[in-house]
C-alpha positions as CSV (number, residue, x, y, z in Angstrom):
1,X,0.0,0.0,0.0
2,X,2.7,2.4,1.0
3,X,4.8,1.5,-2.0
4,X,1.9,2.1,-4.4
5,X,1.3,5.5,-2.8
6,X,4.9,6.5,-3.1
7,X,5.1,5.3,-6.7
8,X,1.9,7.3,-7.5
9,X,3.4,10.5,-6.0
10,X,6.6,10.0,-7.9
11,X,4.7,9.4,-11.1
12,X,2.6,12.5,-10.6
13,X,5.7,14.6,-9.9
14,X,7.4,13.2,-13.1
15,X,4.3,13.8,-15.2
16,X,4.0,17.4,-13.9
17,X,7.5,18.1,-15.1
18,X,7.2,16.2,-18.4
19,X,3.9,17.5,-19.6
20,X,2.7,21.0,-20.1
21,X,-0.8,21.2,-18.8
22,X,-3.5,23.4,-20.3
23,X,-4.2,26.3,-18.0
24,X,-7.7,26.6,-16.5
25,X,-8.9,30.1,-17.2
26,X,-11.6,31.4,-14.9
27,X,-13.6,34.3,-16.1
28,X,-13.5,37.2,-13.8
29,X,-16.8,38.1,-12.4
30,X,-17.9,41.7,-13.1
31,X,-17.0,44.1,-10.3
32,X,-19.9,45.2,-8.2
33,X,-20.2,48.2,-6.0
34,X,-20.9,45.9,-3.0
35,X,-17.5,44.2,-3.2
36,X,-15.5,44.9,0.0
37,X,-12.4,47.1,-0.5
38,X,-9.3,47.3,1.5
39,X,-8.1,50.7,2.9
40,X,-5.7,51.0,0.0
41,X,-8.6,50.8,-2.4
42,X,-7.8,47.3,-3.8
43,X,-10.4,44.6,-4.0
44,X,-10.3,42.3,-1.0
45,X,-11.2,39.3,-3.1
46,X,-8.4,40.0,-5.5
47,X,-5.9,40.3,-2.7
48,X,-7.0,37.0,-1.2
49,X,-6.7,35.3,-4.5
50,X,-3.2,36.7,-5.1
51,X,-2.2,35.6,-1.6
52,X,-3.5,32.1,-2.2
53,X,-1.7,32.0,-5.5
54,X,1.6,33.0,-3.9
55,X,1.1,30.4,-1.1
56,X,0.4,27.7,-3.8
57,X,3.6,28.6,-5.6
58,X,5.6,28.3,-2.4
59,X,3.9,25.0,-1.6
60,X,4.6,23.7,-5.1
61,X,8.3,24.4,-4.6
62,X,8.2,22.6,-1.3
63,X,6.4,19.7,-2.9
64,X,9.1,19.5,-5.6
65,X,11.9,19.6,-3.0
66,X,10.3,16.9,-0.9
67,X,9.6,14.6,-3.8
68,X,13.3,14.9,-4.9
69,X,14.4,14.1,-1.3
70,X,11.9,11.2,-1.2
71,X,13.3,9.7,-4.3
72,X,16.8,9.9,-3.0
73,X,15.7,8.3,0.3
74,X,14.0,5.5,-1.5
75,X,17.1,4.8,-3.6
76,X,19.0,4.4,-0.4
77,X,16.4,2.1,1.2
78,X,16.0,-1.6,0.6
79,X,12.8,-3.5,-0.3
80,X,12.3,-4.5,3.3
81,X,13.4,-1.5,5.3
82,X,12.2,2.1,4.9
83,X,13.1,4.8,7.3
84,X,10.6,6.7,9.4
85,X,11.8,10.0,7.8
86,X,10.8,8.6,4.4
87,X,7.3,7.8,5.6
88,X,7.0,11.3,7.1
89,X,8.0,12.8,3.8
90,X,5.2,11.0,2.0
91,X,2.8,12.3,4.6
92,X,4.1,15.9,4.2
93,X,3.8,15.6,0.4
94,X,0.2,14.4,0.8
95,X,-0.6,17.3,3.2
96,X,0.9,19.9,0.9
97,X,-0.9,18.5,-2.2
98,X,-4.2,18.6,-0.3
99,X,-3.5,22.2,0.7
100,X,-2.8,23.3,-2.9
101,X,-5.9,21.4,-4.1
102,X,-8.2,23.0,-1.5
103,X,-6.9,26.5,-2.5
104,X,-7.4,25.8,-6.2
105,X,-10.9,24.4,-5.6
106,X,-12.1,27.5,-3.7
107,X,-12.0,29.6,-6.9
108,X,-14.5,27.4,-8.8
């Protein structure tokens, strides 16, 4: 089970680097007068989306770093012994991926 999960994550990481994905373009809703504004005059919704985008970029970089480390750890391991740190890295990868997915899903 763990081996399948690890291989699935590594496959996804390799596919993400190998293929160019079509961007999802979300139409911007028309601005309304009722939309909350920040004291500097910018749209609160736009600032939240920008902040979420920046966090997702940072998380994606962490995801890439962890997957590279995971691959190196797996290459050092044997078929019968996997270190606790390796298992923790898979949990961290899963947690970061869920965080990114939840941010991307909120804009739908």
